[in-house]
C-alpha positions in Angstrom: -118.6 127.6 171.9 -116.6 130.3 173.6 -117.5 132.1 176.9 -118.3 135.3 174.9 -120.7 133.3 172.7 -122.2 131.7 175.9 -123.0 135.0 177.4 -124.3 136.3 174.0 -121.6 138.9 173.7 -121.0 137.6 170.2 -123.1 135.3 168.1 -121.7 131.8 167.4 -120.9 131.3 163.7 -123.8 129.9 161.6 -121.4 127.8 159.5 -118.7 125.5 160.9 -115.3 125.2 159.3 -116.3 122.1 157.3 -119.3 123.9 155.9 -117.2 126.9 154.9 -114.6 124.8 153.0 -116.5 124.8 149.6 -116.6 128.6 149.6 -113.6 130.4 148.1 -112.5 133.6 149.8 -111.1 136.2 147.5 -107.3 136.6 148.2 -104.3 137.8 146.4 -104.0 140.6 143.8 -107.3 141.9 142.7 -108.6 144.6 140.3 -108.4 147.7 142.5 -111.9 148.8 141.3 -114.0 145.7 141.4 -112.1 143.0 143.5 -111.8 140.6 140.5 -108.9 138.2 141.2 -106.3 139.1 138.6 -104.7 135.6 138.7 -107.5 134.1 136.6 -107.1 136.8 133.8 -104.9 136.9 130.8 -102.4 139.8 131.0 -104.0 141.4 128.0 -107.2 141.9 130.2 -105.3 143.9 132.9 -104.3 147.5 132.6 -102.4 149.1 135.6 -104.0 146.8 138.1 -107.5 147.2 136.7 -109.5 144.6 134.7 -110.6 145.5 131.2 -114.3 145.5 132.3 -113.5 148.4 134.7 -111.4 150.2 132.1 -114.3 150.1 129.8 -116.6 151.5 132.4 -114.2 154.3 133.2 -114.0 155.2 129.5 -117.8 155.9 129.5 -118.2 159.6 130.4 -121.5 159.0 132.1 -120.0 156.5 134.6 -116.4 157.7 134.9 -115.4 157.8 138.6 -119.0 157.5 139.8 -118.0 154.4 141.8 -115.0 154.6 144.1 -114.6 150.8 144.1 -116.3 147.5 144.9 -115.2 145.1 147.7 -116.3 141.5 147.2 -115.6 138.8 149.8 -116.0 135.5 147.9 -115.9 134.2 144.4 -119.2 133.2 142.8 -118.3 129.5 142.7 -120.8 126.6 142.7 -121.1 126.6 146.5 -121.8 130.3 146.6 -124.2 130.0 143.7 -126.2 127.4 145.6 -126.1 129.5 148.8 -127.3 132.7 147.1 -130.1 130.7 145.3 -131.4 129.3 148.6 -131.0 132.7 150.3 -132.5 134.8 147.6 -135.0 132.7 145.7 -136.1 130.2 148.3 -136.6 132.8 151.0 -134.2 131.4 153.6 -133.6 134.7 155.5 -131.5 133.0 158.2 -128.7 132.6 155.7 -128.2 136.4 155.9 -126.5 135.6 159.2 -124.0 133.1 157.7 -121.4 135.6 156.6 -122.4 138.5 158.9 -119.1 138.7 160.7 -117.1 138.8 157.4 -119.4 141.5 156.0 -119.1 143.5 159.3 -115.3 143.4 159.2 -115.2 144.4 155.6 -117.6 147.3 156.2 -115.5 148.6 159.0 -112.6 149.1 156.6 -114.6 151.2 154.2 -115.1 154.8 155.1 -118.8 155.7 155.0 -121.5 157.5 156.9 -124.6 156.0 155.2 -125.4 152.4 154.2 -127.7 152.0 151.2 -129.0 148.6 150.0 -129.6 147.9 146.3 -133.4 148.1 146.1 -135.8 145.4 144.8 -138.9 146.1 142.7 -142.1 145.9 144.7 -142.9 142.7 142.8 -139.6 141.0 143.8 -139.9 142.2 147.4 -143.4 140.7 147.6 -142.2 137.4 146.1 -139.2 137.0 148.4 -140.5 138.7 151.5 -137.2 140.6 152.1 -134.5 142.4 150.3 -131.3 140.3 150.4 -129.1 143.4 150.1 -130.7 145.0 153.1 -130.7 141.7 155.0 -126.9 141.2 154.6 -126.3 144.7 155.9 -128.7 144.5 158.8 -127.5 141.1 160.0 -123.9 142.5 159.9 -124.9 145.1 162.4 -125.4 148.0 160.0 -128.3 150.3 159.7 -129.3 150.4 156.1 -131.3 153.3 154.8 -133.8 152.7 151.9 -133.4 155.9 150.0 -133.6 154.3 146.5 -136.4 152.7 144.5 -136.6 151.0 141.1 -138.3 153.0 138.4 -139.3 149.8 136.7 -138.8 146.1 137.2 -136.8 145.1 134.1 -133.6 143.3 135.1 -130.2 144.6 134.0 -129.3 141.0 133.0 -131.9 141.1 130.2 -130.1 143.9 128.4 -127.1 144.2 126.2 -124.1 146.2 127.4 -125.1 149.2 125.2 -128.7 149.1 126.5 -127.3 149.1 130.1 -125.1 152.1 129.4 -127.5 154.2 127.4 -131.0 153.1 128.4 -133.4 154.7 130.8 -132.3 154.9 134.4 -133.6 151.9 136.4 -133.1 153.5 139.8 -134.1 156.8 141.4 -133.9 158.6 144.7 -137.1 158.3 146.8 -139.1 161.5 147.3 -137.9 163.5 150.4 -134.7 161.4 150.7 -131.3 163.1 150.9 -127.8 161.8 150.3 -126.2 165.2 150.0 -122.5 165.1 151.0 -122.9 161.6 152.3 -120.2 158.9 151.7 -122.3 155.9 150.7 -121.6 152.2 151.3 -123.8 150.4 148.8 -124.6 146.7 149.7 -125.7 143.8 147.5 -125.3 140.1 147.3 -123.3 139.7 144.0 -121.3 141.9 141.7 -121.1 140.6 138.1 -121.0 143.2 135.3 -121.0 146.2 137.6 -124.0 147.7 135.8 -126.3 147.8 138.9 -123.8 149.4 141.3 -122.6 152.0 138.7 -126.2 153.0 137.7 -127.0 153.5 141.4 -123.7 155.3 142.0 -124.5 157.7 139.2 -127.9 158.4 140.7 -126.4 159.0 144.2 -123.6 161.2 142.9 -126.1 163.2 140.8 -128.1 163.7 144.1 -125.0 165.1 145.8 -123.4 162.1 147.4 -119.7 162.7 148.2 -118.7 159.2 147.2 -120.0 155.7 146.6 -118.3 152.3 147.4 -120.1 149.0 147.0 -119.7 145.9 149.3 -120.9 142.6 147.9 -120.8 139.1 149.3 -119.7 137.5 146.0 -117.8 138.5 142.8 -118.9 136.8 139.6 -116.2 135.3 137.5 -117.6 135.6 134.0 -115.3 136.5 131.1 -114.8 140.1 130.0 -116.5 139.6 126.7 -119.7 138.4 128.3 -121.9 141.5 128.3 -125.1 139.9 129.7 -124.7 138.5 133.2 -127.1 138.2 136.0 -127.1 140.9 138.6 
């Protein structure tokens, strides 16, 4: 423990160095739109520093340039998978503090004037007792604003890619909420297909947001051809 931690100027880390070893921090060259490590991809899946998944998203007129980019901190390996399962599905809120400093430092590097968490359905919020996307932001010292709600509870992971792209919008802006001319930092626990953050970015841009960037704790490592992944 340091003197700053003793006097509560900074919180001591929740995880020690040994506990952090199984987690894999994202380093090296990444897709400039989604933070996917390019080293794990075949060259045919990379176009000008962008992974093919993101290229496909940018080819869709509805979602072209709605998301300025995504910053993910860790790969979604077995350690992170177990961590998120305990955090999200077993209701261990304290785990939101585990990577708070990393999230805080990453957020400082992303220009924004409003932090918006990915919303849960009322059913999921009741089951878990908290929104993990909001918890990650709040424990990192941010002040998330809940301007969004889900229009229905169906998960994006239950849909095909075409259904994700063309189906009814899952998210909407809450009544009397405004994001006009705001530069939004969208927070969530994991980025997999990018469907969730892009659907939300579309809604926010349609409502007048100046720009949207997402910050997620983990980046899924599924193959490009897998269209249905868990959000």
